[in-house]
C-alpha positions in Angstrom: -0.1 0.4 -0.1 1.2 3.5 -0.8 -0.1 7.0 1.0 -2.0 9.3 -1.2 -0.2 12.3 -1.9 -1.2 14.6 0.6 -3.5 13.4 2.9 -1.6 12.2 5.8 -2.8 8.8 7.3 -4.5 7.5 4.2 -3.5 4.0 2.2 -5.0 3.2 -1.0 -4.3 -0.1 -2.5 -2.7 -0.2 -6.0 -4.7 -1.8 -8.4 -2.8 -4.4 -10.9 -3.4 -4.3 -14.2 -4.7 -7.9 -14.6 -7.1 -6.7 -11.7 -7.9 -3.4 -14.0 -8.3 -6.1 -17.2 -10.9 -7.9 -14.4 -13.0 -5.7 -13.2 -12.9 -3.8 -16.8 -14.3 -7.1 -18.6 -17.0 -7.6 -15.5 -18.4 -3.7 -15.8 -19.0 -4.6 -19.3 -20.9 -7.7 -18.7 -21.2 -8.9 -14.6 -22.3 -12.3 -15.7 -18.8 -13.2 -17.3 -18.5 -16.7 -16.7 -14.7 -17.4 -14.7 -13.9 -19.5 -17.5 -14.2 -16.9 -19.8 -12.4 -14.3 -17.7 -9.6 -16.6 -17.8 -9.5 -16.5 -21.6 -9.2 -12.9 -21.6 -6.8 -12.2 -19.2 -4.8 -15.4 -19.7 -5.2 -16.5 -16.2 -6.8 -20.1 -15.1 -10.1 -20.6 -14.0 -9.4 -21.3 -10.7 -6.6 -17.9 -10.5 -9.4 -15.7 -11.6 -11.8 -17.2 -9.0 -9.4 -16.1 -6.7 -8.5 -12.5 -7.8 -12.3 -12.0 -8.4 -13.1 -12.9 -4.7 -10.6 -11.0 -3.7 -11.6 -7.7 -5.2 -14.8 -8.5 -3.8 -13.6 -8.7 0.0 -11.1 -5.5 -1.0 -14.8 -4.1 -1.9 -13.4 -3.1 -4.9 -16.3 -4.8 -6.9 -19.4 -3.9 -4.7 -21.7 -6.1 -6.4 -23.8 -6.9 -9.6 -26.6 -6.1 -11.1 -29.1 -6.2 -14.2 -29.8 -3.2 -16.5 -33.5 -2.9 -17.1 -35.4 -1.3 -19.9 -37.1 1.5 -17.7 -39.4 2.5 -21.1 -41.0 -1.3 -21.0 -41.5 -0.9 -16.9 -43.8 1.8 -17.7 -40.7 4.5 -16.4 -40.3 6.3 -19.3 -39.4 9.4 -17.8 -36.2 10.5 -16.4 -35.0 13.7 -14.5 -32.5 15.1 -12.2 -33.2 16.5 -9.5 -31.5 19.2 -7.8 -32.6 19.7 -3.9 -31.3 23.0 -1.9 -32.5 23.0 1.7 -34.6 26.1 2.5 -33.2 26.1 6.0 -29.6 25.9 5.8 -29.1 25.6 9.7 -31.4 22.3 9.7 -29.4 19.3 10.0 -28.3 17.6 6.6 -30.5 14.3 6.2 -31.9 14.6 3.5 -30.5 11.7 1.9 -32.9 9.6 4.6 -35.6 11.9 4.6 -35.6 11.1 1.0 -34.9 7.3 1.5 -38.6 5.7 1.2 -39.2 7.4 -2.2 -39.1 4.4 -4.3 -38.9 6.6 -7.3 -35.4 8.2 -6.8 -33.3 5.9 -8.0 -29.6 7.7 -7.1 -28.4 10.5 -4.4 -25.4 12.5 -4.9 -23.9 14.9 -2.7 -22.7 17.7 -4.4 -20.5 20.5 -4.1 -21.8 24.0 -5.8 -25.1 25.8 -5.3 -27.8 22.5 -4.7 -26.8 20.3 -1.9 -27.9 17.2 -3.5 -28.8 15.6 -7.0 -31.5 12.8 -7.4 -31.9 10.8 -10.7 -35.9 10.4 -10.7 -37.6 8.1 -13.1 -41.3 8.2 -13.5 -43.9 7.3 -15.7 -45.3 10.9 -17.0 -45.0 14.2 -16.2 -47.5 14.5 -14.0 -45.9 11.6 -11.8 -42.8 13.8 -12.2 -45.1 17.2 -10.5 -46.3 14.6 -8.1 -42.7 13.5 -7.3 -41.4 17.2 -7.0 -44.2 18.2 -4.5 -43.1 14.5 -2.4 -39.9 15.6 -2.1 -40.1 19.2 -1.1 -42.7 18.5 1.5 -40.3 15.6 2.9 -37.3 17.4 2.9 -38.3 20.9 3.3 -36.3 21.8 0.3 -36.3 23.9 -3.3 -36.2 22.0 -6.3 -34.7 22.4 -9.7 -35.3 20.1 -12.2 -33.8 18.6 -16.1 -35.7 16.7 -17.9 -33.3 13.5 -19.8 -34.8 13.9 -23.5 -32.4 11.1 -24.6 -29.5 8.7 -22.9 -27.0 8.3 -25.9 -25.0 6.1 -23.1 -25.0 5.2 -19.2 -23.4 3.4 -16.5 -20.2 3.1 -19.0 -17.3 1.2 -17.8 -14.9 3.0 -16.7 -11.2 3.1 -18.9 
């Protein structure tokens, strides 16, 4: 392990090139077999299995998910909702206040004018209007909304 430059007391493990390749392959296809990973990396199936388990234990691989077709699920409208506290003296517990709202897919804490940006999916503009009202009421915040027109790509593997 090495210290992160400029941050005393922190340590980060380097990720070997082979592990990076494995992570990249799994990011593109989380269902790729250990045998196919081995063929792609030049490792034996058991060696790949050990590396993947180690990457999972280290937290580098946090899980595996399915990519959904939200149009077919009846949620074709995607929007980003920027959240700003009305009363900045209130505790910053907005993610907890909003956690029960199922239409919120993601919540990011951000720097800038807003405190959080939410990615939401709903069935129609009327559903977005209703959702915005529930977000404002639950968290005592103001919102600014950007509606997604199309998604040329999403969740691309890094690197």
